[in-house]
N, C-alpha and C positions, 0 to 999 in steps of 0.2 A: 564752781563750774566747770565743765570740762573742756581743755585745751584743744582747740582747734585751729589748724595753721595754713589750711588748703582748702579751697572750695572752688567748684565750677558753677558761675548761674547764668544765665538768660537773661538779656535785659531788652526792653522794646520801647520805643518812644512811640507818643501817639501821631496817628494821622491828622493833617490837617483838615479840617471842614471844607466842604464843596460850597462854592459860591451860589450866589441864588438869582434866578431870573423873576423878576419883579417890574410892575408898572404902577406908574401913581394911579389909583384911582377914585376921583373924587367929584362931587357934584359940582358944576360950572367951571371945571378945569379938563375941557376936553383935551389937550395936549400935554397929559402930566410927565410922560418920559420915564426912562429907566430909574429903578430905585432899588435894586437888588445888591443886598450889603456882601461883603466878602466873609468866607469863612473863617472859622478861630484856629489860633495856633494848636499844635497838639504838644501834649507835656512832654518835657524831656525826662532825661533820667542823669542824675547828678550822684557824686560820691562823695562825701566830707570825712574828715579826719577826726577823729574825736578819741583824746586820750582818756576817757572814761570808760573807755573799751578794750578790751585785752584779747579778745578770741573771737575768730570768724563762725562760731558755731551757729548763731542764725542765720548764715547763708548755708549750710551745709543741710540744711530740712527745709528752706524756704529759695527756692532756685529760680524761680519764675518772677521778674518785676515788670509789668507793664504798666506804661503810662497812659491815661485814658485820650481819646481821639477830640479834637477840637470841633465846637460846634458847626453846624450848618448856618450859611448867611441866611438873612430873613430880608422880608419886601422893607419899605419905610427907611432905606437907608441904614438897617440895622445891621453892623456886623455879627457875626456868631463869636460866643462867648471863646477865649482860649483855655484851653485844659490847664489846672495844676501840676506844677514838676515834683517828680518823685525824687526823694533825697535819702540815699543808702549810706548810714553811719557806717563806719568801718574803722578798726585801729589803728593808729599811727605807726608806720612802718609797713603797710599794706603795699604791695606789688601787684600791679593792676595789667593784664595782659589779655590783648585779642587772639583768640584763638578760634574766629569765627571759618575760616578755612577748614580747620580740621589739621591741617599742615605745617605751617608756620606758626611761631609765637610772637607777637608784635606788641613789646613795652609800652604801654599808652601812658602812664603815669605813677608816681611812687608817692605815697602820702607820707611827708614827712615832717609836718607841722601841724599842731592842733588849728583846726578851723579851715586848714586847706579843701578848696573847692575844685572838683575836677568833671567836667562835663563827660558822661559815658556814651551819651546817645541822645542826639537832635533830634526834638519832636519836628514834623513837617508842617509847611507854614501853609495857611489858610487859602484856599483858592480865589479869583477873582468873580463878583458879582458883575450883572450883565450894566452895572452903572459907570464900568470901567470901559465898556465897549462903544460910547455914545461918539459919536461923531456928526459934523455937519452935515454929510452924506447918510449917514446910518443913525437915525434918532432913534429906531425902536430896536436896538439890537437884542437877540434872543440867545446871546453867547453867555456862556460861564466857563469855569475854569476847576476841575475837582480839586480836591487839598492834596499837597506832595506828602508822599510817605513818612513817616517817621523812621529813625535807624534802628535797626535790631541787630544786636551782637551776643556772641556767647564769649564769656569773659572767665579768665581764671585770675581767683585770687589766691595771693601768697603772703604771708606774713613773716615778717623778720623784724625781731625786736630791735630797737634802738638802743645801744648801751653801748657805754665807754671801753671796757673790759671784759672780757669772757675767759669764763673759766673751764679747762680742757683736762679730762685726764680719765685714766682707767674707774670702773666701777668702786665705789670702797675707798677712793682715795682720798676723802674728806671734804669734795668741795662744796657741798650742803651744808657742812660744821663751818666751812671757813666763811659761806656768804653770810649763814647767821649770826657769826661770830662779828662781823665787821660791818655789817649793815641793818636794815630793819627789814631784812626777809625772813620769812618764817616758814622753811623747806622741810618736809619730813625726814628725819634723821633717824636712821637704826643701824645695827651692827650687822646689816647684809645686804649684798649688790643690790644695784637697779631700784633703789628707793626712791629716786628721782625718774619720775615719766614723763614730763614735761618741762619747759626751761623755766626755771624762776628769776626773777628782777629784784633787786635790792640796789637802793638808794645808800653811798658811803656818807656820812657826814664827816668832813676831816677839821672844820671848824665853819665859824659865821662866813655863810655864802660862798663856801668852798665845798664842793661835793662832786660824787661822779658815781655814774650808774655801773653793775657789775650784773650780768648774764651769767648764770649757773646752767647746763646742758645735761642731760643726762647723759653718765660715760660710756666711752666707746671701749671697744674691745677688739683684737686681733681677728680680723674677717668680717668687719663690719662692711665695707665693699660689695661683700657676698651677701649682706641680709643678717651677720650675726648679731645677737643681741638686739638693740634697735635700729641697728645699722646708721645709716649716715642722713636719717631721717630729720634730725634737728640742729646738722651743722651749720647750716643756712643762716642760723639767728645769732653766728659768730663772724658772717661776713659784713655788715658794717661798724665791727669794733674797730678801736685804735689798738689795742693791745690783748694778747692773749698770756692766759698764769696756765703755764703745763704744772698742773699737779701732781706730782709722785710721790708714791706711800714707801715712805725711808724703812719703814718696821711693818712690812707682810706679814698675816696670822701665818701663811705657810711659807715655812723656810727653804721650800723648794722654789721659790717664786722669786726670780731677780728684777728688780725695780728698772736696771738698765735695758733690759729686754722688753718691759712693757713700756717704757719710755721709747724707744725706739719705735716698737709697733703703732702707737699712738701717732707719732709722726709719718710713720710710713702710709697710714689710713688716711692723714691730714693730706697728703700729697696726691693721694689717688681720687679724693674727693674734690679739692679744688686747689692747684699751684699758687693761685693768687691768695689763697687762705694760706697756704703753708709759708707763703711769702711775707706776712704780716710780722710784726714785732713781736716776738715772744721770749718770755721770762721762765727758768726755771726755778719751781718751787718744791722745796722737800717739807710736806708737811709727817705728822705724827714722832715727831721726834723726843716726846715726852716718853714714848716706848722705848727709845734707846739709851742705854748707859751713857751718864753726862760725858765720862771720859771716853766715850768712843764715838761720840758725835761728829765730831769735826774731821775726825779719820773717814768716817764710814762715808761722809758727804765729799770729801777731797775725792777718794775712791769713784763715787759714782760720777762725780764731776769729769773726771780723768778720762774712765773707758767711754763716755758719753762723748768725749772731744769736744766739750760745750765751751763757747769762749762768750757766749752773752751772761748777764745778770744771774744771779743764783741769790735765792732766799731759803733759810732754815726757819722752819716755822712749827709750832705745835696748834692748830686751829681749837683742839678739843681745852688746853689748858691756857689758850691766849697769850701765849709766848711769842714773841717776833715779830706779832702783829702791827704793830706802830712805825718800825722802820719800813715795813713793806707797803703800808697805807700811804705813808709821806711820800717814797718813791713813786707810786702808782700815780700820785695826784701833779707831782711834779712833770710827768710824763704826760697826763692827757690835760694839763692846763693850757697848754698850748694851743690845743685846739677846743676849748671849751666853746667860743665863741663863733667858730666857723659853722658852716651848715652840716648838717651829718650826712656820713657818706654816701654817696649814690650808689644805684646797684654796680656789685663790683665787678659785673660781666663789661662794664664802661670804664673803668678804673685802668690805673697804669700800676705793673707790679711792683711792691715795695721789695727792696734789699733782701735777700734769703740772710735769717740768723740761724741757720743749723737745725 
């Protein structure tokens, strides 16, 4: 299924039904009085978070969602039937914003838990029938009220996957190989860049009832903020993570490519996109060390760290050979375990910035 993480939809709740003007007309009951019922309530539009859905593709092609109007009231004190509500099932992690005025975007709700419900557009209440207007001085009222209109909104849907750890790096740095080696994810893996075209999620099992979720996004390249490569299109999916793993190719095929220059370019692009994302805890992971002679590995990693002036955690691994993965996984779990029972991170636009890690 095609991965779609943005959509624009129109929702319209149903109008309430009009009240009824009616009088009781029966033989031998000369003054039956008013008996016009109220109109029915219009249908509302609800959003429901569903963990079994992982894309917004349904809303890319079905953009209008209209609830039905309530029925009009009838005689004999009969109220009009209320219209059924519409339920729109969306992936967990969807942010719903109101863009009706075309200028500002107001976040209505973030769907962070399976089964969470949110009212998007409220249906109009039904109008009053003439039975409501009967008084001691007005025994045959002919007044009624129309139904109230339902709400109509233009909504922007934005999906941000919920993960504990995000993988960041240049194309072909080995991010997909790493997530396939430590989790149940099976992304496309090949020996050319940009094999990952959409985010992949994987659950890493550390032990019984010990696990965390990793997100792999397409690689960044220098100039992504100007649209180079896939640009910043998928960086939003890292904004709810607790930790970023910066994957660096320690043995690039092209000897003219400097991993330190590439690592700095990634950090610069991250800062251009969102300073708060740049400020998240970030660890450095040197990959593909199986392609470096054993006697040179330690010196090469130390040289990279020194030139980067890096003071945070550093790991040396080979995702392909599955070397060094266990210490990395254990360290990640210890870091995220403190947040496992907390609510998922809200929209980062409302978060306080975390300390910078370089």
